N, C-alpha and C positions, 0 to 999 in steps of 0.2 A: 284642661288642653283638650283641644282638639284633634279625632281620632288621625291627620294628616300630622299635625306636630306630635303624636306619640308616635306612630311611623318612623318621622324625619331621627328623633333622637334614638330608638332603637335602634335605626340604621349607625349612626353615629355612634353607638357604644360600640356594635358590632366590627365597623373599621378598626374602633380604635385599638379591641382586644385584637384584633389579629394585627394590628399591628406592631403593640404591645408583645405578643406571642413569637409575631418575627421576631424580632429584636436577641430572642432571646436562642436563635438560630445559628449556627456555626457559622465559622467569618469565612470558613472556606471551602471546597469540595475538592471530590475527587469521586470519578468513576473509573474502571478499570475492568477489563477481559481479560480473556486468555483463550486461543487456540493450538494444537498439536497441527503442524500439515507438514503431511509426507511430501515433503520434497526439500532441498538444497536451501538452505539459510540465507546464499546469493540471491537463488530464484528469487523468492519470496523477497527480498531488496526491492530487489529490480521491479517490482511491481509498486512499491513505496515509494522511490527518491526518483518516478517520474509520473508529473499530476497528470500526462495525459493518460497513464496507466491506469487513472482512479476510475474513469467511465466503466473497466471492465467489473469491478466489482463493489464502486462505492456502493452502500445501501440509500444514497439520496440523490445518485443521478436516474435513477426509476421514475421517483414522483414527482418530477419535472421535466418532461424529454424534449423542451423545448429554452432550458436554463442557456443562458447567456455567460456563456466563458470567456477567459481570457486570462493569458499565459502570461510573464514574463520572466527575465533575466537568464540564468542559464538553463540549458533541457536538464537534468539532475544536477542535484548537491544542492546544499548551499546557495542562497541566494535567489534559487529556484522559487514562484513565487504564481497562484491561482488564484481569481478573483469571478464571482458567479454574482447574478443576477436572477431571482427564481419569482414561481411564484410563493405564497403565504405557506407554501410545504415546506421551504425551505432558505426562503429568505433573502438575503444577501450578508456578503462579507468576503471576507479571504486567508488564504494558506502563506504561508509564507516558511521556509525552509530553514529553520536554524544554525542545523548541524546533523552532520551526515555520517557514520562511524560507519563503514558497509564490513560485513553485511550485518553485524550485530545492534547499529541502534541509528535512529534517526529521529529529529528534534524538530514538532511546528511549531510556528506564532500563530494561533487562532482567532481571526479580529470577526466577531459577529455585527453590524451594521442595522439589519434589520430582522424582524420585528425591534429589538431593542439591542442596544449597543451593547457589547460587554467582551476583554480580551483572554483567552484560555493557555493554557501550558498542552498539547499534545503530542505524544511521543507512542515510540512504536519500539519496543525493545525484544528482538531474536536471541533466541536461545541454541545453538547449535547441540541437536540430541545424533550424532553419529555423521557420516555424508550426506544421510537421505531425508532429513527429516527437520523442525525447527519448533519449537515451541514458541509462539507467537501473543506477547501481551502490549495492546489498547490499552490507555491509559487516558487522561483527560482529568487535566486539575485546572484551578483559579478560585479567585476571590469571589465571595458571596455581598455585594453590598444588598442596601433592605430590598429596591425589588425585586433582586433573585430571591433575601431569605421568603419574600411573599410568597413570590412563586412558589417556591419549596412549599410552603406551606399548607397547597392547593394538588403539586404534584408533584409524585416521586419522581426526583430527578434523574436517581440511580437507573430505575427501572426504564423512563423514559429512554434516554442515552445508552443503558447501558443495552436494551435492545435494540438497539440499532450496532451497537457497536457487533454484539453477538452474530448480525446478519450481517456485517459486512467481513467480517474475523471468517463467514461463512461463503461470501462469495470470494475472498482472496485465499481460503484453501483450496476452491474450484479452479482457481482461475490459474495460481498455482503450481499445484499436481499438472495440472494437466500441458502448463510449460514445460514441466520436470520431465516430464513422459516423449512430450516430443521432443528434447533433448536427448533422454538415452536411444531414442528409437536413433534418434540421427548416428548415435556416436554410434550404436551397434551396425548401421550400417556401412558408415563408414569403417569399422571394422573388418566387418565380412566384405566390401570390396577388395580392403587392402590383401585379408588374405586371401580370397581366392585368385588376385593379382598372383602373389607371391604362391600360390598351388600349382595354376597356369607356365608360370615361370619356371621351374622347377620341373614341370612335366612333359618342356619343349623337349625336343629332342640336339642333339648337341650339334653345331654345324660343322658339317664333313669339312676334311682335313682337305685340302689345297694339294693337288697332282704335284708330283715332282717334278723339280723344275728338269727339262732336258741336257743336256752334257752341252756346254760350246764343245763349236770344231775347232780340231787342230790349228793352231797359226800356220799356217804358210811359212817353209824356209822362206826366204833372202836367197837369191840365186847371184 
């Protein structure tokens, strides 16, 4: 047997072995990361149900500044969708909000088109922690076909996607806390203006009493 044939046999054995091992991998996957955000749940939720707000915190936006984006459906809530076409770092796909329960939960259907086709379910769960904070959990789950299983043999999907989730949650935290601070400052300014107006009204001198009316002249007697 020639050296070339031996190499080909070895390669076939390796490929078959990888596929056989991949077939034993789980049929589904789930990636999940959490972050506490010092902002009301409603403020955080507002960054999640408006796809145009994602560009301020999404971990994928900076990987392709020239990414083509298309928005369809309502501006917010169930039915809103966002499609993208970008470089090899972001690929091509579409995301659609399937359910939105403000301000505690939102679900998406995530469709990857390139570099390989697949569908996943993505959720954000927001658990309010008092009036000014929320614990946010970002999760993605889906079925593992054979291609996905083979891919998982060489790449740690939890680490790879989990790292993006951690970066995205850090961005979401920064944006949400900035928005919460702006809202608090605006409310404080409005309250201060109201208090000042009330103080000025209380300090204003009372209006002067009108002068007494002059007595009417006596009526002339008829002759």
